[in-house]
C-alpha positions in Angstrom: 84.4 91.3 104.0 84.7 88.6 106.6 86.1 89.1 110.0 88.9 86.5 110.6 89.5 85.1 114.0 92.4 82.7 114.7 92.3 81.0 118.2 94.3 78.6 120.4 94.4 77.3 123.9 97.2 75.8 126.0 97.2 73.9 129.3 100.0 72.4 131.4 98.3 69.4 132.8 94.6 68.6 132.5 93.6 70.2 134.7 96.4 72.7 135.3 97.4 76.2 134.6 96.2 77.3 131.1 96.0 80.2 128.7 94.1 81.2 125.6 94.7 83.5 122.6 93.0 85.0 119.7 93.9 87.2 116.8 91.2 89.2 115.2 91.4 90.9 111.7 88.3 93.1 111.3 86.6 94.4 108.2 88.6 97.7 108.5 91.9 95.8 108.4 92.8 96.4 112.0 94.4 93.6 114.0 94.0 92.9 117.6 95.7 90.2 119.7 93.9 89.2 123.0 94.7 86.5 125.6 94.0 85.3 129.1 94.7 82.7 131.7 93.3 80.5 134.3 95.3 79.0 137.3 93.5 75.6 137.1 91.6 74.6 133.9 91.7 72.3 130.9 92.8 72.5 127.4 89.2 72.3 126.1 88.1 75.2 128.3 91.0 77.3 127.0 90.1 76.5 123.3 86.4 77.5 124.0 87.5 80.6 125.9 89.5 81.9 123.0 86.7 81.5 120.5 84.2 83.0 123.0 86.4 86.0 123.6 86.9 86.6 119.9 83.2 86.6 119.1 82.4 88.7 122.2 84.9 91.3 120.9 83.2 91.6 117.5 79.6 91.3 118.7 78.6 94.8 117.6 80.4 94.5 114.2 78.5 93.5 111.2 79.6 90.9 108.7 80.3 87.2 108.5 83.0 85.8 110.9 85.4 83.0 110.1 87.2 81.1 113.0 90.3 79.1 112.5 91.2 76.6 115.2 93.1 73.4 115.7 90.5 72.1 118.1 88.4 69.4 116.5 86.6 69.2 119.8 85.2 72.7 119.5 84.4 72.5 115.8 82.5 69.2 116.4 80.7 70.6 119.3 79.5 73.7 117.5 78.6 72.0 114.2 77.3 68.6 115.4 76.4 68.5 119.1 75.4 71.9 120.4 72.0 72.2 118.8 71.1 68.8 120.4 72.5 69.8 123.8 70.4 72.9 123.7 67.2 70.9 123.0 68.1 68.5 125.8 68.5 71.3 128.4 72.4 71.1 128.1 72.4 67.4 129.3 73.4 64.2 127.5 71.0 61.6 126.5 71.8 59.7 129.8 71.0 62.8 131.9 74.7 63.6 132.7 75.8 67.2 132.6 77.7 68.7 129.6 81.3 69.6 130.6 82.0 73.3 130.1 78.4 74.1 129.9 78.9 77.8 130.7 81.2 78.3 127.8 79.1 76.2 125.4 76.0 78.2 126.3 77.8 81.6 125.8 79.3 80.4 122.5 76.0 79.2 121.3 74.4 82.6 122.1 77.1 84.5 120.4 76.9 82.4 117.3 73.1 82.6 117.0 73.3 86.4 117.4 75.4 86.9 114.4 72.9 87.3 111.6 75.7 87.2 109.0 76.8 83.9 110.2 80.0 82.2 111.6 82.0 79.6 109.8 84.5 77.2 111.4 87.8 76.0 109.8 90.2 73.4 111.0 93.9 74.3 111.0 96.3 71.5 111.9 98.2 72.5 115.0 102.0 73.0 114.9 101.9 73.1 111.0 103.9 76.2 110.6 100.9 78.4 109.8 102.0 81.8 111.1 98.7 82.9 112.8 98.2 79.6 114.4 101.8 79.6 115.7 101.4 83.1 117.1 98.2 82.2 118.9 100.0 79.2 120.4 102.9 81.5 121.5 100.5 83.8 123.2 98.4 81.0 124.8 101.5 79.3 126.2 102.9 82.6 127.6 99.7 83.2 129.5 99.5 79.7 130.7 103.1 80.1 132.2 102.4 83.5 133.7 104.9 85.2 131.3 104.4 88.8 130.1 103.8 89.2 126.4 103.2 92.3 124.2 99.8 92.1 122.4 99.5 93.9 119.0 96.6 96.3 118.4 96.9 98.3 115.2 96.6 98.3 111.5 97.3 95.3 109.3 100.3 96.8 107.4 102.2 97.1 110.7 101.6 93.6 111.8 104.4 91.1 111.4 102.3 87.9 111.2 100.9 86.6 108.0 97.1 86.4 108.4 96.4 84.8 105.0 93.8 82.2 105.2 95.3 78.7 105.4 94.3 76.1 102.8 91.2 74.3 103.8 91.7 71.0 105.7 89.2 68.4 106.5 88.3 67.8 110.1 90.3 64.7 111.3 88.3 61.6 111.2 88.5 58.8 113.8 91.1 56.2 113.0 92.8 58.2 110.2 96.4 59.3 110.0 97.6 62.8 109.1 98.1 61.8 105.6 94.6 60.5 105.3 95.6 56.8 104.9 94.7 54.3 107.5 97.7 52.7 109.4 97.8 49.1 110.1 97.9 47.9 113.7 98.0 50.4 116.5 95.4 51.3 119.1 92.9 54.0 119.9 93.0 56.7 122.7 89.9 58.3 124.0 89.7 61.1 126.6 86.3 61.9 128.1 85.2 63.3 131.5 88.8 63.5 132.6 89.5 59.9 132.1 91.9 58.5 129.4 91.3 55.0 128.0 93.0 52.8 125.4 91.1 50.6 123.0 92.4 47.8 120.8 89.7 48.4 118.1 87.7 51.3 116.7 84.2 49.9 117.6 85.2 49.9 121.3 86.5 53.5 121.1 83.5 54.6 119.0 81.1 53.3 121.5 82.7 55.6 124.2 83.0 58.8 122.2 80.0 58.8 119.8 78.0 61.9 120.3 80.2 63.0 123.2 82.6 65.9 123.6 85.5 63.6 123.6 89.0 63.6 122.3 90.1 60.4 120.3 93.0 59.4 118.1 94.5 56.3 116.6 98.2 55.8 117.3 100.7 53.2 116.1 103.7 53.7 118.4 104.4 54.7 122.0 106.1 57.8 120.5 102.9 58.8 118.7 100.9 58.2 121.9 103.3 60.5 123.8 102.9 63.2 121.3 99.1 63.1 121.3 99.0 63.1 125.2 101.3 66.0 125.3 99.0 67.9 122.8 96.0 67.1 124.9 97.8 68.4 128.0 98.1 65.0 129.7 
């Protein structure tokens, strides 16, 4: 039976005060909520911290692990970039350092130690999935310094539905939530602490390709504001 781990991170400002959260359902049907905070951090560090803490907690437990997250940055990093970074000594091709290297290295080690494997699943944020919403609630509470009661007990006594969400594809550059491409608009990219706007996808692609960047196509100022808020900007 797989061990399920739901994760999320939150940050007020980028950098700013942040929080992370994870919900773990182990092979014996026990549920444990965990969370933490940092006074000055980034949203990406909080996302990585949540997954790292979850895998660290189950390090001695056998069985495959499934991680559910709304961070396309983290999934892309683990499944596409991390092996290359390791081979390059945790540097980019141009010799610059990888952001959040300490967390990436620990995450890499934890994943490689699990002989039964770790699979990564994208969950669209703020999509009314109960476990994702609960993780967001815990992460936000920690980021704001609020006290929150964390559950640690058997599954039948847990109020949150931990049913696996329906599989969703990882968002692709330039695609809308519905999967259809919108006409017009512009592209946002966030890399190394700097936000840029691009009038065309090739320009954006040249900046983000192979990098741990955030990027998204938007069609209105309202969409841009929503994306920047999600990114903690």
